[in-house]
GUPA-528155 format. One record per residue: residue number from 1; residue in one letter; x, y, z of N, C-alpha, C in turn. Coordinates in steps of 0.2 Angstrom, whole numbers, plus 5000, padded with zeros to 4 digits. Layout:
REM GUPA-528155
(NUM a (X Y Z) (X Y Z) (X Y Z))
...
***
This chain:
REM GUPA-528155
(1 e (5289 5135 5048) (5284 5132 5052) (5277 5134 5050))
(2 n (5272 5130 5052) (5266 5131 5052) (5261 5129 5057))
(3 s (5254 5129 5058) (5252 5129 5063) (5252 5121 5068))
(4 l (5254 5117 5064) (5255 5112 5069) (5263 5110 5071))
(5 s (5268 5114 5068) (5274 5113 5070) (5277 5119 5074))
(6 c (5272 5124 5075) (5274 5130 5079) (5278 5129 5085))
(7 a (5285 5130 5084) (5288 5130 5091) (5287 5132 5098))
(8 l (5290 5129 5104) (5288 5132 5110) (5287 5139 5109))
(9 d (5292 5143 5106) (5293 5150 5106) (5286 5154 5104))
(10 c (5282 5150 5101) (5276 5153 5099) (5271 5153 5104))
(11 a (5272 5149 5108) (5266 5147 5113) (5266 5153 5120))
(12 n (5259 5154 5123) (5260 5157 5129) (5261 5164 5128))
(13 k (5262 5168 5123) (5264 5175 5122) (5257 5178 5123))
(14 i (5257 5185 5127) (5251 5188 5128) (5253 5196 5125))
(15 l (5249 5198 5120) (5250 5205 5118) (5245 5208 5120))
(16 v (5246 5213 5125) (5241 5218 5128) (5239 5224 5124))
(17 g (5233 5226 5123) (5232 5232 5119) (5231 5236 5126))
(18 s (5226 5241 5125) (5223 5244 5130) (5219 5241 5134))
(19 t (5219 5243 5141) (5214 5240 5146) (5208 5243 5145))
(20 s (5202 5242 5149) (5196 5244 5149) (5196 5252 5149))
(21 g (5192 5255 5145) (5193 5262 5143) (5185 5265 5144))
(22 g (5185 5271 5143) (5178 5274 5144) (5173 5274 5138))
(23 s (5176 5272 5132) (5172 5272 5126) (5170 5264 5125))
(24 g (5164 5264 5122) (5161 5257 5121) (5157 5256 5114))
(25 a (5157 5251 5111) (5153 5249 5106) (5151 5243 5104))
(26 i (5146 5241 5101) (5144 5233 5100) (5149 5229 5096))
(27 s (5153 5233 5091) (5158 5229 5087) (5165 5233 5086))
(28 t (5169 5230 5087) (5177 5232 5085) (5179 5229 5080))
(29 m (5184 5232 5076) (5188 5228 5071) (5195 5231 5072))
(30 f (5200 5228 5071) (5206 5230 5072) (5211 5224 5069))
(31 q (5218 5226 5069) (5223 5222 5065) (5229 5221 5068))
(32 v (5233 5215 5068) (5238 5214 5069) (5243 5211 5064))
(33 k (5249 5212 5065) (5254 5211 5061) (5261 5206 5064))
(34 a (5260 5199 5060) (5265 5196 5063) (5273 5198 5062))
(35 i (5277 5197 5068) (5284 5198 5067) (5288 5193 5065))
(36 r (5286 5187 5067) (5287 5181 5066) (5281 5176 5065))
(37 d (5281 5170 5063) (5275 5165 5064) (5272 5164 5071))
(38 v (5265 5166 5069) (5262 5166 5076) (5256 5162 5076))
(39 l (5253 5158 5081) (5247 5156 5080) (5242 5158 5086))
(40 v (5237 5162 5083) (5232 5165 5088) (5228 5161 5090))
(41 r (5227 5159 5097) (5223 5155 5100) (5216 5158 5104))
(42 s (5218 5164 5106) (5213 5166 5111) (5213 5174 5111))
(43 i (5208 5177 5112) (5207 5184 5112) (5203 5186 5118))
(44 a (5205 5192 5123) (5201 5194 5128) (5199 5200 5127))
(45 f (5194 5202 5130) (5190 5209 5129) (5187 5211 5136))
(46 h (5187 5218 5136) (5183 5220 5142) (5175 5221 5139))
(47 a (5171 5218 5143) (5163 5220 5142) (5161 5225 5146))
(48 s (5155 5229 5143) (5153 5235 5147) (5150 5232 5154))
(49 k (5148 5226 5156) (5146 5224 5161) (5145 5217 5161))
(50 a (5144 5213 5168) (5144 5207 5169) (5138 5204 5165))
(51 a (5137 5199 5160) (5131 5198 5157) (5131 5192 5154))
(52 t (5126 5188 5152) (5126 5182 5148) (5124 5185 5140))
(53 a (5128 5184 5135) (5126 5188 5129) (5130 5184 5124))
(54 q (5128 5185 5117) (5132 5182 5112) (5138 5186 5110))
(55 v (5143 5181 5108) (5150 5184 5106) (5151 5180 5099))
(56 q (5152 5185 5094) (5155 5183 5088) (5162 5186 5086))
(57 i (5166 5182 5084) (5172 5184 5082) (5175 5181 5075))
(58 f (5175 5185 5070) (5177 5185 5064) (5184 5187 5062))
(59 t (5187 5183 5058) (5193 5186 5055) (5195 5186 5047))
(60 r (5199 5188 5045) (5202 5189 5038) (5209 5190 5037))
(61 a (5213 5187 5032) (5219 5189 5031) (5220 5196 5027))
(62 g (5225 5200 5030) (5225 5207 5028) (5220 5212 5031))
(63 p (5221 5218 5028) (5218 5224 5033) (5209 5223 5032))
(64 y (5207 5227 5038) (5200 5226 5038) (5197 5232 5034))
(65 r (5201 5238 5032) (5198 5243 5029) (5197 5241 5022))
(66 g (5190 5244 5020) (5187 5242 5013) (5183 5236 5015))
(67 y (5183 5233 5020) (5179 5226 5021) (5174 5227 5027))
(68 e (5173 5233 5028) (5170 5234 5036) (5162 5230 5033))
(69 g (5159 5232 5029) (5153 5229 5028) (5152 5224 5022))
(70 n (5157 5220 5022) (5158 5215 5017) (5158 5208 5021))
(71 e (5152 5206 5022) (5151 5199 5026) (5154 5195 5023))
(72 s (5155 5193 5016) (5159 5188 5013) (5165 5187 5013))
(73 a (5169 5193 5016) (5177 5193 5016) (5178 5191 5022))
(74 w (5173 5190 5028) (5176 5188 5034) (5174 5181 5036))
(75 t (5177 5178 5040) (5177 5171 5040) (5174 5169 5049))
(76 l (5169 5167 5052) (5168 5166 5057) (5171 5161 5062))
(77 i (5174 5163 5066) (5178 5159 5071) (5177 5156 5077))
(78 y (5170 5161 5080) (5168 5160 5087) (5161 5163 5086))
(79 d (5157 5159 5089) (5151 5162 5089) (5146 5157 5096))
(80 e (5146 5159 5101) (5143 5158 5106) (5140 5163 5112))
(81 v (5135 5160 5115) (5133 5164 5119) (5137 5162 5126))
(82 i (5139 5167 5130) (5144 5166 5134) (5143 5171 5140))
(83 v (5145 5169 5146) (5145 5173 5154) (5151 5178 5152))
(84 m (5150 5184 5152) (5156 5189 5153) (5156 5193 5158))
(85 n (5163 5195 5160) (5165 5198 5166) (5163 5204 5166))
(86 d (5163 5208 5171) (5161 5214 5171) (5167 5219 5169))
(87 r (5167 5225 5168) (5171 5229 5164) (5179 5229 5167))
(88 n (5179 5228 5174) (5186 5227 5176) (5190 5221 5175))
(89 i (5187 5216 5173) (5191 5210 5173) (5190 5208 5164))
(90 p (5194 5206 5161) (5194 5204 5155) (5190 5198 5154))
(91 t (5186 5197 5149) (5184 5190 5147) (5187 5188 5141))
(92 k (5189 5182 5141) (5193 5178 5138) (5191 5173 5134))
(93 i (5191 5174 5127) (5189 5169 5122) (5194 5163 5120))
(94 v (5194 5157 5122) (5198 5152 5120) (5198 5146 5116))
(95 a (5192 5146 5114) (5191 5140 5109) (5188 5142 5103))
(96 f (5193 5146 5099) (5190 5145 5091) (5188 5140 5088))
(97 d (5184 5141 5083) (5183 5135 5079) (5188 5131 5074))
(98 r (5193 5137 5073) (5200 5135 5069) (5205 5139 5072))
(99 n (5212 5136 5072) (5217 5139 5073) (5219 5145 5068))
(100 i (5222 5151 5070) (5223 5157 5066) (5231 5157 5067))
(101 f (5233 5155 5061) (5241 5156 5059) (5243 5161 5055))
(102 i (5247 5165 5057) (5248 5171 5053) (5256 5170 5052))
(103 t (5258 5171 5046) (5266 5170 5044) (5269 5176 5045))
(104 a (5276 5177 5046) (5278 5182 5049) (5278 5187 5043))
(105 g (5278 5193 5045) (5276 5200 5039) (5269 5201 5037))
(106 a (5264 5194 5038) (5257 5196 5037) (5253 5199 5042))
(107 t (5248 5204 5039) (5243 5207 5043) (5237 5202 5043))
(108 q (5233 5202 5050) (5228 5199 5050) (5223 5203 5054))
(109 s (5217 5204 5052) (5211 5208 5054) (5206 5202 5059))
(110 f (5204 5205 5064) (5198 5203 5069) (5193 5207 5069))
(111 y (5186 5205 5069) (5180 5209 5070) (5176 5205 5076))
(112 i (5175 5209 5081) (5172 5206 5087) (5166 5209 5088))
(113 f (5160 5206 5089) (5153 5207 5091) (5151 5205 5097))
(114 t (5146 5209 5100) (5143 5207 5105) (5138 5212 5107))
(115 p (5131 5212 5109) (5127 5216 5110) (5127 5220 5118))
(116 n (5133 5217 5121) (5135 5219 5128) (5139 5224 5128))
(117 k (5142 5226 5122) (5147 5230 5121) (5154 5229 5123))
(118 l (5158 5232 5120) (5165 5231 5120) (5168 5238 5123))
(119 m (5172 5237 5128) (5174 5244 5130) (5182 5244 5129))
(120 y (5184 5251 5127) (5191 5252 5124) (5192 5259 5127))
(121 a (5198 5260 5126) (5202 5268 5127) (5202 5271 5120))
(122 s (5200 5277 5120) (5200 5280 5115) (5206 5281 5112))
(123 g (5208 5280 5106) (5215 5281 5102) (5216 5288 5099))
(124 t (5222 5288 5096) (5223 5293 5093) (5222 5294 5086))
(125 t (5224 5287 5081) (5223 5287 5075) (5223 5281 5073))
(126 e (5218 5280 5070) (5217 5273 5067) (5222 5270 5063))
(127 g (5224 5263 5065) (5231 5261 5062) (5237 5262 5065))
(128 a (5238 5267 5069) (5242 5268 5074) (5244 5262 5078))
(129 l (5252 5261 5079) (5254 5255 5084) (5251 5256 5091))
(130 v (5248 5251 5094) (5246 5251 5100) (5251 5249 5105))
(131 s (5253 5243 5103) (5258 5239 5107) (5262 5233 5103))
(132 s (5266 5231 5105) (5271 5226 5101) (5275 5221 5106))
(133 d (5276 5215 5104) (5281 5211 5108) (5285 5209 5102))
(134 s (5289 5203 5104) (5293 5200 5099) (5291 5197 5094))
(135 a (5283 5195 5096) (5280 5191 5089) (5276 5195 5086))
(136 m (5272 5199 5089) (5267 5202 5085) (5266 5211 5087))
(137 e (5263 5214 5082) (5261 5222 5084) (5254 5222 5084))
(138 l (5250 5226 5086) (5243 5228 5087) (5242 5235 5086))
(139 y (5237 5236 5081) (5237 5242 5078) (5228 5244 5081))
(140 e (5228 5251 5082) (5222 5254 5084) (5217 5253 5077))
(141 g (5211 5250 5080) (5207 5249 5076) (5200 5254 5076))
(142 l (5194 5251 5076) (5188 5255 5077) (5183 5252 5081))
(143 g (5178 5256 5085) (5173 5254 5086) (5167 5255 5083))
(144 m (5161 5251 5082) (5156 5252 5078) (5149 5251 5082))
(145 i (5145 5254 5081) (5139 5255 5084) (5133 5251 5080))
(146 s (5136 5248 5075) (5131 5242 5072) (5135 5236 5071))
(147 k (5131 5231 5069) (5135 5224 5068) (5138 5225 5061))
***
C-alpha cells in the first residue's frame, strides 16, 4: 500500500491518548509506531483555554529523541492561526500540508507548538506505551516550555 492506495481499513481510525489533564506546555513531542500501514490525516489536542492562536505541527520519520532542538530535522506540516476550543473540548487539526503515511513497523514523531498551551495528563515514563489499536501505538512524549 501507499498513501494513495490505502485500503478502507486505513480510514477513520481514532487513537486516543490521554484526555485533558492538569499539566500544560506550549510544545509537545511524541511518537507513534505503525502496526500496519497508516495514513495520518488529523491530530486533536486540548488547549488550555478557548482562544485564537497560532498552531504549528511538525513531523519526522523516526524518534524525536536527539532532535528536540534540531529544526532542520523536522518538516512543517501545519502552520495556521485558528480558533481553539476550551480545555474540555479537543481542538482538531484536519488539513495538513501533506499526508503522513507511516509504513508498518515504522516510527513517526510529531511536534506541536501553540502559545495557547497544550494540556496533557502527566505520564509515568517518557517512551512508555499510552494506547494502541489495530493500526498504531502511541507513546508518552514530553511537554516543553519553549518552542
